[in-house]
C-alpha positions in Angstrom: 45.4 75.5 203.7 47.6 76.8 200.7 51.0 75.1 200.0 53.2 77.2 197.8 56.3 75.8 196.2 58.8 73.6 198.2 61.1 70.8 197.0 60.6 67.4 195.3 62.2 64.1 196.1 65.4 65.2 194.2 65.6 68.4 196.2 64.7 70.6 193.2 62.4 73.6 193.8 58.8 73.3 192.8 56.3 75.8 191.2 53.3 73.9 192.1 50.5 75.3 194.3 48.0 73.2 196.1 45.1 73.9 198.5 43.8 71.5 201.2 40.0 71.8 201.7 39.7 71.0 205.5 35.8 70.5 205.3 36.1 68.1 202.3 39.4 66.4 203.3 40.9 66.6 199.9 43.7 68.4 197.9 43.2 70.5 194.8 45.8 71.9 192.4 45.9 75.7 191.8 47.7 78.0 189.4 51.4 77.4 189.6 54.1 79.9 190.4 55.8 81.6 187.4 59.1 80.2 188.7 60.0 77.2 190.9 60.9 78.3 194.4 61.5 76.8 197.8 61.8 78.6 201.2 59.1 81.1 200.3 57.6 83.2 203.2 53.9 83.9 203.0 51.3 86.1 204.7 47.5 86.3 204.2 45.2 89.5 204.2 41.7 89.8 203.2 41.7 86.5 201.4 44.8 87.3 199.3 48.1 85.4 199.8 51.4 87.2 199.5 54.4 85.0 198.7 57.9 86.6 199.3 61.4 85.5 198.4 62.5 82.0 198.1 65.3 80.2 196.4 65.6 78.9 192.8 67.3 75.9 191.2 70.4 78.0 191.2 70.4 78.2 194.9 70.4 82.0 194.8 68.0 83.8 197.1 65.1 85.5 195.2 63.6 88.9 195.5 60.3 87.9 194.0 57.0 89.0 195.5 53.6 87.8 194.2 50.1 87.9 195.4 47.5 85.1 194.9 43.9 85.8 194.4 41.8 82.8 195.0 38.7 84.0 193.3 40.6 84.3 190.1 43.1 81.5 190.7 45.8 83.8 189.6 49.2 85.1 190.7 50.1 88.7 190.2 53.7 90.1 190.4 54.4 92.9 192.8 57.4 95.2 193.2 60.5 93.1 194.2 62.1 93.1 197.6 65.2 95.3 197.9 67.0 92.4 199.4 66.7 88.8 198.0 66.2 86.3 200.7 64.7 82.9 201.6 63.2 81.3 204.7 62.5 84.9 206.1 60.2 85.8 208.9 57.2 87.6 207.4 54.4 89.2 209.3 51.6 91.7 209.0 51.3 94.9 211.1 48.8 97.5 210.1 48.9 97.8 206.3 52.6 96.7 206.0 54.2 93.3 205.5 57.4 93.2 207.5 60.2 90.9 206.3 63.0 90.0 208.6 65.6 88.1 206.6 67.3 85.2 208.3 68.8 82.9 205.6 72.2 82.7 204.1 73.5 84.4 200.8 76.7 83.7 198.8 79.6 85.9 199.9 82.8 86.1 201.8 85.7 83.6 202.2 83.4 81.4 204.3 81.1 80.9 201.2 77.9 82.0 203.0 76.9 85.0 205.0 73.6 85.7 206.7 71.1 88.3 205.5 70.4 90.8 208.1 68.0 93.0 206.1 64.8 94.3 207.6 62.2 95.7 205.2 58.5 96.4 204.9 56.1 96.4 202.0 53.3 98.9 202.2 50.1 97.2 200.8 48.5 100.6 199.9 51.4 102.3 198.2 52.9 99.0 196.9 56.4 100.3 197.8 59.2 99.0 200.1 60.9 100.7 202.9 64.3 99.6 204.4 64.7 99.7 208.2 68.0 99.4 210.2 69.5 95.9 209.7 69.4 93.4 212.6 72.5 94.2 214.6 74.0 90.7 214.9 74.7 88.2 212.2 72.4 85.3 212.9 71.1 82.8 210.3 67.8 80.9 210.9 66.7 83.2 213.6 63.0 83.4 214.4 60.8 86.6 214.7 57.6 87.6 216.5 55.8 90.8 217.1 54.1 91.6 220.4 52.9 94.9 222.0 54.1 96.8 218.9 57.7 95.5 219.4 59.5 93.2 217.0 61.4 90.4 218.7 64.4 88.8 216.8 65.2 85.5 218.6 68.0 83.0 218.6 69.6 81.7 215.5 73.0 80.4 214.3 75.6 83.1 215.0 77.8 83.6 212.0 81.4 85.0 212.0 81.9 88.5 210.7 83.3 89.0 207.1 86.8 89.5 208.5 86.7 86.7 211.1 87.6 83.8 208.9 88.4 81.3 211.7 85.3 81.5 214.0 82.8 78.8 213.6 78.9 79.2 213.5 77.3 78.4 216.9 73.7 78.3 218.3 72.7 81.3 220.4 69.9 82.5 222.6 70.2 86.1 221.7 67.1 88.5 222.0 67.1 91.8 220.0 64.1 94.0 219.7 63.0 96.8 217.3 60.7 99.6 218.2 59.0 100.8 215.0 58.0 104.1 216.6 61.7 104.8 217.4 63.1 103.2 214.4 65.9 101.6 216.2 67.1 98.1 217.4 68.1 97.5 221.0 69.8 94.5 222.7 68.2 93.8 226.1 70.4 92.6 229.0 71.7 89.2 229.2 68.8 88.3 231.7 66.3 88.6 228.8 68.1 86.0 226.7 66.1 82.8 226.0 66.6 79.9 228.3 67.8 77.5 225.4 70.0 78.2 222.4 68.1 77.4 219.3 67.8 78.0 215.6 65.4 77.2 212.7 62.5 77.2 215.1 58.9 78.7 215.3 58.0 81.8 217.2 54.9 83.7 217.9 52.8 85.7 220.3 50.1 83.9 222.4 48.4 84.7 225.6 50.7 87.6 226.7 53.8 85.7 225.8 56.3 85.5 223.0 56.6 81.8 222.5 59.6 79.8 221.1 59.0 76.3 219.9 61.4 73.4 219.0 64.1 74.0 216.4 67.8 72.9 216.4 70.3 73.3 219.1 73.6 71.7 220.4 71.8 68.4 220.9 72.1 65.7 218.4 68.4 65.6 217.5 65.7 68.4 217.1 64.4 70.2 220.2 61.2 69.4 221.8 61.5 72.2 224.4 59.1 75.2 224.5 59.5 78.5 226.3 57.6 81.7 226.7 58.6 85.3 227.4 56.1 86.9 229.7 55.5 90.4 228.5 54.3 91.4 231.9 57.0 89.8 234.0 59.8 90.4 231.4 61.3 86.9 231.8 61.4 83.6 229.9 59.6 80.7 231.4 59.4 77.0 230.5 56.3 75.7 229.0 55.3 72.0 228.4 57.4 70.3 225.8 56.0 69.0 222.5 55.3 65.3 222.5 57.3 64.8 219.4 
C-alpha cells in the first residue's frame, strides 16, 4: 500500500511517500515527491504508480504528473495535465488514464468555482487529450466506469459564474459519457441516485455502479450505500456501512 503526500497536523502539504508491507506488518519510507502536495489522485499499472494533480502550500491546484518506479525507488516527471486540479477521480481504461476533475479552483465573485475538465493521458504516446467538460458544475462528485461508460455522480452543485446569490447544495445528479460517441448525456430523473451526496467513494462491482458514504444534508457523514444495476437500469439500496 503506497501513501503519497497528504497533510500534517498543521494542515500543511507533505512530500513524504511511505509504503505499508502487508505481509510484514510494517511501514517503510520511500523517495519523496519533488514538491509537497495534498489531494493527489493515483492509479497503478504494471507496478508503476502514477500520481496526478494535487494542491500545494499556496492552496492552488497543481497540474503535476509523476510516475513512481518501485524497483528504482524513483519519481519521474511526465507531461503536465492541461487543467490543474486536486481531489480528482482518476481511472484506467485501456492504455489511458482518464481524469475527471471535481475540486474547486480560484475564480469568480464567489471565490471558488468547480473544475469541470475531463482529460485523458495516453501512456504510450505520453500525451494528453481533452474531452468535452462535465455538463453541470459539481464539486466533489464521484466517478466510475462500467460497461465502457463513464458515470459522473452526485456532488456539491455550484452556482454559475453569473449567478452570485445561489448557494451550493448537495445533488443526486447522474451524467454519463460515452467514449465511442465522445459526448455527455444526462439520463432521466428516474436514473438519479436515491440519496444526495458529495465527497464519496464510487466504483463498479458485481454488475453495479456502487456509491458509498460521503456527505449530505445530514449533520454527520453518511453511512448509506446504493448500487445502480446495469441490467435493471435502476438504483437499489445496499447494506449500510457499520460506521
